[in-house]
N, C-alpha and C positions, 0 to 999 in steps of 0.2 A: 484467549481470542482465536485460536485455529482450531482449538477442541469446539468451541462453540460452534466456531461454521462447518466444521466436521459433523454435529449432531446436527445442524438443521439440515445441511446438504440430506443426510441419511433421515429424516422425520420427512420432505419434501418431496422425494424423489420419485413416490408412484404419481407424480405429478407433472412430472416429465413426458412428458409425451412424442420426442426426438428425440432416441440414444445420441444421434450423432451433434446433439449440441449439450454433449454432456458438459465439455470445457467451459465455453460460452459461458451455461447456465450455473455452474460452478462460481465463474468467478465473478460472474456478477453477485451472485449471493454474501461471499465472502466480501467486493470492497465492499454492499451495504453494512455488515457486520463489523470490517476497518473504519466506518465512517462512522457510524454508530458512539466506538470505541472512542474516536479523536472527539467529538460531539458532548461525551461525557465526560474527559478527562476536560475540556476545556470549561466546565459547569462547573466543576467541583472545586474547592480551591485548596490550592496546595500547603499540604500544614509543616511547617518547618520543624527540621531534622537538627536533631547531636550532631557536629559535623564529624566530633570525636570518635561518636562511636560507628560511623560511617565508615573513619580510615581506618579504624581496627581489621574492618572486615573484608580478607582479600580477595581482592578484583578475579571475575572470573575469567578464564581465558577466552580469546575472541573466537566464535566459529568460523572454520573456516572456510575462505571467499573464495567463491567458484569466478565471479566474475568481477572484473574493478569497477561496471557500473552501480552495484548494489555498495562498495566503499564512497564511493562518491555521494550515493543519497541517501548516505547516511549522515551526514553535514545539515545544518540546520537552516542554509540559506534555499534551500528547494522546499516548497507549500506540498504538504498528503498529496491534496490534488493533482500537481503537478506531478508530482511519485509515482502517486495510480502510474497514471498516464503513459508517466516514461519506461516502469520495470513492462507494460502491458507490452510495450511499442516494443523496448530492445530488447528485452532480458527474455520476455515472451514471444516476443517475434510473430507478434498480431497485426493486422493489416487498421489503420487507423478507424477505418469504417466500423473493426467488431470491438476493438476500444472504446468507442461510443457508445452502440452495441450495450455491452459490457456493462458499463458504466451510467449508460441507461438518460447521455446528453446529447446535443445536438454535434454535430462532423465540427461543425465550429468554435466550439467550445473545445473540444478535445485538442482543434488544432493551436487553438491559443497556449493551451496550459502546455503543451508541448513545444511551445516558444519560450514561456517564459520558465520551463522548467531548463531548458536547454541553456539559455542567456545563464541561471543562475550559472549549473554545471560548469561554463565558462568562467565567474567572476570565481567561480571556490577554486580552480585550476589554475589563477594567475597569483 
């Protein structure tokens, strides 16, 4: 998914009019790619696998976490939409107006997704 995003950014770079907005512009592309992947996963049926084969494969070591928020967001309770808002606002330290512009959402929707995400995180911490 990251490679696909980088390819799209590289291809569309010639249409970037203001280099100072590159960060927001690239986040917007990345969020669209991520949501497209999530939609495709939801549409595809999940194939049953043989658990014995999966048990024989050693689990990869988890990547080092540099932020506690990342570990909390890996839980199933936070929706992908709320997760995107939480990561952009808290981890990337973006104001909510910028998050709304990147995700192409009204500010009110971003605020409600932030509230739902925080509520899910609080429940997860209990």
